[in-house]
DRENDOVO-941521 format. One record per residue (C-alpha): residue in three letters; x, y negated, z. Coordinates in steps of 0.05 Angstrom, whole numbers, padded with zeros to 5 digits, always signed. Example, Ala and Ser with C-alpha at 12.3 -4.5 7.8 and 13.67 -1.06 7.14 Angstrom:
BEGIN
ALA+00246+00090+00156;SER+00273+00021+00143;
END
This chain:
BEGIN
MET-00833+01006+00200;ALA-00897+00989+00237;GLY-00868+00957+00299;ASP-00842+00887+00310;GLU-00770+00873+00297;ALA-00734+00823+00341;ARG-00697+00771+00302;GLY-00668+00730+00358;PRO-00684+00701+00425;ARG-00718+00640+00395;GLY-00763+00668+00341;GLN-00800+00729+00319;ARG-00826+00760+00254;ARG-00882+00809+00248;ARG-00895+00850+00187;GLY-00948+00903+00174;GLY-00957+00939+00111;GLY-00986+00998+00077;GLY-00965+01038+00018;GLY-00943+01013-00048;GLY-01014+01007-00074;GLY-01045+00967-00017;GLY-01034+00893-00001;ALA-00989+00878+00057;ALA-01012+00829+00110;ARG-00959+00777+00119;VAL-00952+00727+00176;ARG-00920+00660+00158;PRO-00851+00659+00190;ARG-00838+00609+00245;ALA-00774+00578+00266;TRP-00751+00539+00325;CYS-00748+00465+00308;CYS-00754+00399+00345;SER-00829+00395+00335;PHE-00845+00468+00354;ALA-00896+00468+00299;GLY-00908+00512+00240;ALA-00865+00506+00178;PRO-00888+00447+00136;ASP-00914+00456+00066;SER-00857+00447+00018;PRO-00844+00462-00055;ASP-00788+00506-00031;LEU-00835+00553+00009;ARG-00854+00597-00048;PRO-00882+00670-00042;LEU-00832+00725-00039;PRO-00814+00758-00104;PRO-00839+00830-00113;SER-00770+00859-00103;ALA-00763+00823-00036;ALA-00833+00844-00015;ALA-00819+00916-00030;ALA-00754+00913+00009;ALA-00791+00884+00069;SER-00846+00938+00069;PRO-00847+00992+00123;ALA-00825+01042+00071;ALA-00758+01009+00071;GLY-00750+01032+00143;ARG-00681+01003+00156;LYS-00651+00947+00194;LEU-00624+00886+00158;PRO-00550+00888+00149;PRO-00509+00834+00183;LYS-00492+00770+00146;SER-00432+00777+00102;PRO-00376+00733+00126;SER-00352+00722+00055;ALA-00417+00691+00032;PRO-00411+00616+00026;SER-00456+00571+00068;PHE-00503+00527+00028;HIS-00526+00457+00044;GLY-00584+00456+00093;SER-00631+00416+00049;PRO-00619+00431-00024;THR-00662+00396-00075;SER-00698+00433-00130;SER-00645+00411-00180;ARG-00591+00442-00136;LEU-00629+00506-00128;ALA-00633+00514-00203;GLY-00583+00564-00228;LEU-00568+00596-00160;GLY-00608+00658-00181;GLY-00645+00673-00117;LEU-00584+00666-00072;ILE-00625+00622-00025;ASP-00687+00654+00006;PRO-00748+00615-00017;ARG-00777+00623+00053;ARG-00721+00583+00083;ILE-00750+00528+00126;LEU-00724+00460+00103;SER-00754+00417+00158;PRO-00709+00358+00173;GLY-00715+00373+00247;ARG-00696+00446+00248;VAL-00638+00472+00288;SER-00621+00533+00246;PRO-00654+00565+00186;ILE-00687+00633+00189;ASP-00644+00686+00160;PRO-00673+00724+00102;ASP-00697+00794+00118;GLY-00686+00820+00048;ALA-00623+00848+00019;VAL-00564+00802+00024;PRO-00542+00780-00045;PRO-00471+00793-00065;PRO-00422+00737-00047;LEU-00403+00686-00098;PRO-00336+00697-00131;LEU-00283+00654-00101;PRO-00242+00609-00148;LEU-00174+00634-00166;PRO-00117+00596-00133;ALA-00081+00546-00177;PRO-00011+00568-00199;PRO+00044+00535-00159;ALA+00070+00472-00192;ALA+00143+00469-00208;PRO+00179+00418-00165;ALA+00200+00355-00204;ALA+00227+00289-00184;ALA+00178+00252-00229;THR+00114+00265-00268;GLU+00124+00301-00334;ASP+00078+00298-00394;ALA+00085+00361-00436;ALA+00076+00352-00510;ALA+00086+00403-00566;VAL+00096+00372-00635;VAL+00077+00411-00697;PRO+00139+00423-00738;ALA+00142+00393-00807;GLU+00186+00399-00867;GLN+00258+00377-00855;PRO+00271+00310-00888;ALA+00335+00291-00923;ALA+00384+00249-00884;VAL+00395+00177-00907;PRO+00448+00125-00887;ALA+00436+00080-00828;LEU+00389+00022-00844;ALA+00395-00018-00780;SER+00447-00037-00729;VAL+00433-00056-00658;SER+00475-00089-00604;VAL+00442-00059-00542;ALA+00467-00014-00487;PRO+00468+00059-00510;LEU+00422+00110-00478;VAL+00450+00162-00431;ALA+00440+00230-00464;VAL+00460+00299-00436;ARG+00462+00362-00477;GLU+00453+00430-00444;GLU+00456+00500-00473;GLY+00431+00561-00437;PRO+00401+00629-00448;GLY+00333+00625-00481;ALA+00287+00659-00529;GLY+00312+00647-00599;GLY+00275+00654-00664;GLY+00217+00607-00647;ALA+00201+00544-00686;LEU+00202+00501-00623;ASP+00274+00516-00602;LEU+00293+00450-00569;ARG+00270+00417-00505;LEU+00274+00342-00502;LEU+00268+00307-00434;LEU+00259+00231-00434;ARG+00267+00193-00369;GLY+00244+00120-00366;ARG+00271+00066-00321;ASP+00205+00067-00284;ARG+00221+00140-00264;ARG+00168+00170-00310;CYS+00187+00231-00351;VAL+00164+00261-00417;HIS+00180+00333-00435;MET+00174+00353-00508;GLU+00186+00419-00544;LEU+00210+00407-00614;ASP+00238+00437-00677;SER+00312+00419-00674;ARG+00320+00421-00750;VAL+00269+00365-00760;LEU+00294+00324-00701;CYS+00367+00327-00721;GLY+00352+00318-00795;CYS+00313+00253-00781;SER+00357+00221-00728;ALA+00432+00214-00729;PHE+00431+00201-00654;PHE+00400+00269-00639;ALA+00442+00303-00692;THR+00505+00288-00652;MET+00472+00312-00587;ALA+00441+00378-00609;PRO+00483+00442-00611;GLY+00507+00465-00679;VAL+00478+00518-00724;ASP+00523+00573-00695;ALA+00494+00563-00626;VAL+00423+00568-00654;VAL+00438+00634-00689;GLY+00467+00661-00625;GLY+00400+00653-00591;GLY+00420+00601-00540;GLY+00367+00553-00513;LYS+00378+00480-00526;ARG+00360+00421-00482;ILE+00372+00346-00490;GLU+00360+00295-00435;VAL+00356+00221-00449;ASP+00358+00176-00388;GLY+00346+00102-00379;VAL+00293+00093-00433;GLU+00265+00022-00433;ASN+00199+00036-00468;LEU+00181+00108-00456;ASP+00116+00107-00495;ALA+00149+00077-00556;PHE+00207+00127-00553;ARG+00158+00185-00551;ALA+00118+00155-00609;ALA+00182+00148-00650;VAL+00197+00222-00640;GLU+00126+00242-00658;LEU+00131+00199-00720;MET+00186+00247-00745;TYR+00134+00302-00749;GLU+00077+00260-00777;PRO+00059+00276-00850;ASP+00025+00208-00861;PRO+00065+00155-00822;MET+00027+00095-00852;ARG-00040+00122-00827;TRP-00009+00136-00759;LEU+00020+00066-00753;ALA-00046+00035-00776;ALA-00080+00069-00718;ALA-00026+00046-00669;GLY-00028-00028-00688;VAL+00024-00081-00704;SER+00049-00092-00633;HIS+00061-00018-00621;ALA+00093-00011-00689;ILE+00143-00065-00671;ASP+00162-00027-00608;VAL+00169+00038-00648;LEU+00213+00001-00700;GLU+00260-00020-00644;VAL+00266+00052-00620;CYS+00276+00079-00691;SER+00334+00031-00700;SER+00366+00053-00635;ILE+00363+00128-00652;VAL+00380+00115-00726;PHE+00314+00143-00752;ASN+00317+00112-00822;ARG+00252+00140-00849;GLY+00216+00112-00788;ILE+00249+00044-00799;LYS+00224+00042-00871;SER+00154+00062-00852;CYS+00149+00011-00795;LEU+00175-00045-00838;ALA+00129-00027-00896;TYR+00068-00026-00850;ILE+00086-00090-00812;GLU+00097-00128-00876;ALA+00030-00107-00906;VAL-00015-00130-00848;PRO-00029-00199-00818;TRP+00003-00218-00751;SER-00021-00256-00692;GLU+00021-00312-00661;ASN+00046-00267-00606;GLU+00064-00211-00656;GLU+00102-00261-00699;GLU+00142-00285-00639;LYS+00156-00212-00621;LEU+00182-00199-00691;LYS+00226-00261-00689;ASN+00257-00238-00624;LEU+00269-00168-00652;PHE+00302-00194-00716;ALA+00345-00239-00674;ARG+00373-00179-00637;LEU+00374-00128-00693;THR+00403-00129-00764;PHE+00364-00090-00816;ASP+00382-00073-00887;GLU+00363-00134-00929;GLU+00335-00090-00984;ILE+00280-00063-00940;SER+00270-00123-00894;GLN+00270-00180-00945;ASP+00194-00181-00950;ILE+00186-00192-00875;LEU+00243-00242-00874;ALA+00207-00281-00929;ARG+00148-00288-00881;LEU+00191-00305-00821;ARG+00244-00348-00854;PRO+00220-00383-00917;HIS+00288-00405-00944;SER+00263-00425-01012;TRP+00205-00466-00985;LYS+00206-00537-00960;SER+00226-00551-00888;SER+00174-00557-00833;ASP+00188-00631-00829;ASP+00170-00643-00902;LEU+00108-00599-00895;THR+00083-00638-00835;VAL+00093-00705-00871;GLN+00054-00678-00931;LEU-00002-00656-00886;ILE-00005-00724-00853;GLN-00006-00757-00921;SER-00064-00712-00942;VAL-00104-00730-00880;THR-00096-00805-00889;SER-00118-00801-00962;SER-00180-00759-00947;THR-00247-00790-00965;LYS-00291-00744-00924;ASN-00297-00762-00850;GLY-00313-00692-00826;ALA-00256-00659-00865;ARG-00208-00714-00842;LYS-00224-00701-00769;ASP-00216-00626-00777;MET-00148-00636-00811;GLN-00126-00684-00757;SER-00141-00631-00704;LEU-00101-00580-00744;VAL-00040-00625-00751;ASN-00044-00644-00677;GLY-00041-00570-00660;LEU+00020-00561-00704;LEU+00055-00620-00673;SER+00038-00604-00601;LYS+00095-00583-00556;SER+00059-00519-00535;SER+00050-00496-00607;VAL+00085-00430-00625;TYR+00102-00454-00695;GLN+00175-00469-00707;LYS+00194-00542-00707;ASP+00255-00579-00732;SER+00302-00594-00675;SER+00313-00665-00702;GLY+00238-00680-00700;LEU+00195-00713-00752;ASN+00224-00759-00805;LYS+00213-00829-00779;GLU+00221-00862-00846;SER+00169-00817-00879;LEU+00119-00831-00824;TYR+00127-00906-00829;GLN+00120-00903-00904;ILE+00051-00873-00891;CYS+00037-00929-00841;TYR+00056-00983-00892;SER+00011-00950-00943;CYS-00048-00951-00895;LEU-00036-01023-00876;GLU-00034-01044-00949;SER-00099-01007-00961;LEU-00130-01043-00901;VAL-00107-01111-00928;ASP-00139-01096-00996;LEU-00204-01076-00962;PHE-00206-01141-00922;GLU-00193-01182-00984;GLU-00251-01147-01016;ALA-00295-01160-00955;ILE-00277-01234-00954;GLU-00293-01242-01028;SER-00360-01206-01018;THR-00382-01251-00960;ASP-00439-01299-00977;HIS-00453-01366-00946;THR-00492-01337-00887;GLY-00431-01299-00863;GLN-00459-01229-00877;ALA-00415-01182-00916;VAL-00439-01142-00975;ILE-00434-01072-00949;LEU-00435-01031-01013;ARG-00384-01035-01068;GLY-00361-00976-01108;SER-00373-00904-01089;ARG-00368-00912-01012;PRO-00392-00967-00966;LEU-00339-01019-00950;ILE-00348-01013-00875;GLU-00337-00938-00879;ARG-00273-00947-00918;VAL-00247-00999-00868;SER-00265-00953-00810;SER-00228-00895-00843;GLN-00163-00935-00850;THR-00170-00959-00778;GLU-00176-00888-00753;ASN-00116-00868-00796;LEU-00073-00922-00765;ASN-00094-00905-00694;TRP-00080-00831-00707;LEU-00011-00848-00735;LEU+00002-00890-00673;ASP-00013-00830-00629;ILE+00036-00787-00669;LEU+00090-00840-00664;VAL+00079-00848-00589;ASN+00084-00773-00577;ASN+00150-00772-00615;ASP+00178-00836-00583;MET+00177-00875-00648;ALA+00122-00927-00635;GLU+00165-00989-00619;GLU+00171-01007-00692;PHE+00095-01000-00701;VAL+00082-01050-00645;GLU+00129-01099-00677;LEU+00098-01087-00745;TRP+00028-01101-00717;ALA+00050-01162-00678;LYS+00081-01195-00741;HIS+00027-01178-00792;GLU+00006-01249-00807;ARG-00038-01232-00867;LEU-00086-01190-00825;ILE-00086-01243-00770;ARG-00109-01296-00820;MET-00160-01249-00851;HIS-00190-01236-00782;GLU-00212-01308-00778;GLN-00246-01305-00846;ALA-00279-01237-00844;SER-00348-01219-00818;PRO-00352-01197-00744;MET-00379-01129-00766;ILE-00315-01119-00806;ARG-00262-01156-00766;TYR-00274-01118-00701;GLU-00240-01058-00734;LEU-00175-01096-00729;SER-00187-01105-00654;ARG-00195-01029-00648;ILE-00122-01022-00671;SER-00101-01078-00624;ALA-00137-01043-00567;CYS-00097-00978-00578;VAL-00032-01018-00580;PHE-00050-01054-00514;ILE-00067-00987-00481;VAL-00001-00952-00498;LEU+00036-01016-00478;GLY+00000-01021-00410;LYS+00012-00946-00396;GLY+00086-00955-00408;LYS+00089-00905-00466;VAL+00122-00958-00510;GLN+00182-00998-00485;CYS+00187-01062-00527;CYS+00229-01122-00515;GLY+00198-01184-00483;ASP+00196-01223-00548;ILE+00155-01170-00583;ARG+00106-01166-00525;SER+00098-01241-00523;LEU+00087-01243-00598;LEU+00036-01187-00594;PHE-00007-01223-00542;GLN+00000-01289-00577;ALA-00026-01259-00642;TRP-00081-01211-00619;PHE-00104-01230-00549;SER-00153-01284-00573;THR-00182-01237-00626;MET-00192-01185-00572;LEU-00234-01234-00531;LEU-00277-01249-00592;ASP-00290-01177-00612;PHE-00296-01145-00544;GLY-00372-01146-00547;TRP-00370-01108-00614;LEU-00321-01058-00585;GLN-00369-01045-00527;ARG-00428-01033-00574;CYS-00388-00993-00626;SER-00332-00962-00586;LYS-00323-00901-00632;GLY-00287-00862-00579;LEU-00249-00921-00549;ASP-00244-00920-00473;ILE-00267-00991-00454;ARG-00248-00985-00380;SER-00178-00961-00399;LEU-00173-01019-00447;GLU-00190-01070-00392;GLU-00142-01039-00342;ASN-00082-01033-00389;LEU-00095-01100-00422;GLY-00085-01132-00354;ARG-00023-01090-00340;GLY+00008-01109-00406;LEU-00007-01182-00394;LEU+00030-01179-00327;THR+00094-01158-00364;LEU+00098-01227-00398;PRO+00134-01288-00372;LEU+00096-01325-00318;ARG+00083-01387-00361;GLN+00052-01345-00416;GLN+00013-01305-00365;GLN-00017-01369-00337;SER-00036-01394-00406;LEU-00070-01329-00426;PHE-00107-01323-00359;GLU-00133-01394-00368;GLU-00159-01376-00437;TRP-00191-01312-00410;PHE-00222-01350-00351;GLN-00257-01400-00396;PHE-00281-01346-00444;TYR-00305-01302-00386;ALA-00345-01361-00357;THR-00385-01368-00422;LYS-00390-01296-00447;GLY-00393-01256-00382;ALA-00400-01182-00395;GLU-00378-01189-00468;CYS-00309-01208-00445;PRO-00258-01159-00416;ASN-00255-01157-00341;LEU-00185-01178-00321;ILE-00202-01200-00250;ARG-00157-01148-00217;ALA-00097-01170-00259;PHE-00114-01243-00246;GLN-00117-01231-00171;ALA-00050-01196-00172;ARG-00017-01261-00193;CYS-00060-01312-00158;GLY-00028-01306-00089;GLY+00013-01369-00096;THR+00049-01347-00159;TYR+00014-01394-00206;SER+00013-01470-00197;PHE-00055-01500-00214;
END
């Protein structure tokens, strides 16, 4: 066709051409856009393919057909990656200027429309979401007697029979409904299901109904743990249950064990117990097992191995074990190992620990036997230190395998740690009395070197702190005796405690020393404050600061 062909009121195209052998002069198409300029150079403006050029030649001699209404509309500015794979459905001459109003329609043959996607099949109406699961049938196991008894509310099960296709392996439909309104739909082999579980054996129709070709359906409503119930049913068809449980984990195996006991699935109970007994447990998993065994009763023959780990009847009580651990800590000769073991025992004795504790608490007599032993060791060490002191007052540090100062420090830390244990268990009143009446150590303090004797003041400092905090309630006579015996030594060794605190909170010591002093009779308070005042005037910063406690009683209470 040699003439021009109108393409619309806004734009024109002109084509001229010769025969098939000559080149056809082509004018670049123009479109109406906001800039009224020619089409910009773009990677998408590629030459027409030969087939399109031949169709646009005058030999074609026909008008372009109208646009097919079924052809989908593409995005106005596709990228090269989006054009890939469309197979020439978009004309390469299409103007992709961002300011265009409408693209120029291709003047070649219109490609066939893309196939429309098939409509999705209508979903069956259901009250809740259902997860379909088909389980591969396995060999029917032999039935065994019940291995567990449970005292929980029974599940609500409904059995239905209706016309269905008989003869298939999956001849039973099981519908599980959880309390959270979720549902699970399973198609199963009724022979395996009924052969494994006595619960389902009573619910499924008999053999005569199966031969007659009736369809079978069981609904179980009110399931507490829907995932565990489904896993217990799948375990019936699993050829290697131990491998399956190993992949599920201990926590999930405990849930499956509970379901197996409720549906009387004895083979599943044995498999779960065998797997749980063979693997280590975390603290939460152990608590979960204890709660389960408190609610369920399993056959002792198959659960005795787990019960041996949960309830060690033939072993010593937890009280005796704790006392033995404390004894081992106090007799340790390695400082690093002793501190690690102290942290371990503190964790066992803490109230937040998950480990089972005796309701009567620790044995008080056993703990004080350890305290007496540590005090005797401390007395022996001070006797050794006094004998080793030369005329200049300096102690011989080394004797034996360990330095003397290190051994004294170890016993001091042991006694302070035992005091913390006694305070946490409300047993520390006797320790305060024992320390207040220990005359041998009081006399040895006067004879020992300052670098040794200040270890005794570290024990006195801990006693004064717990007394000032009110964690120990002693009678007035014991408090008076304590300050009369150890207050003066505290004033002498306070400078050493400041330089070698070894974890002691000096500010807490000053504050609680003053509080404890205020619990004494007024005459004894006045006497001790006078002693402190004279010592503070000469020593200054090497004396505990009891000014606040002194001011609390100076408002006309004392008579000077």
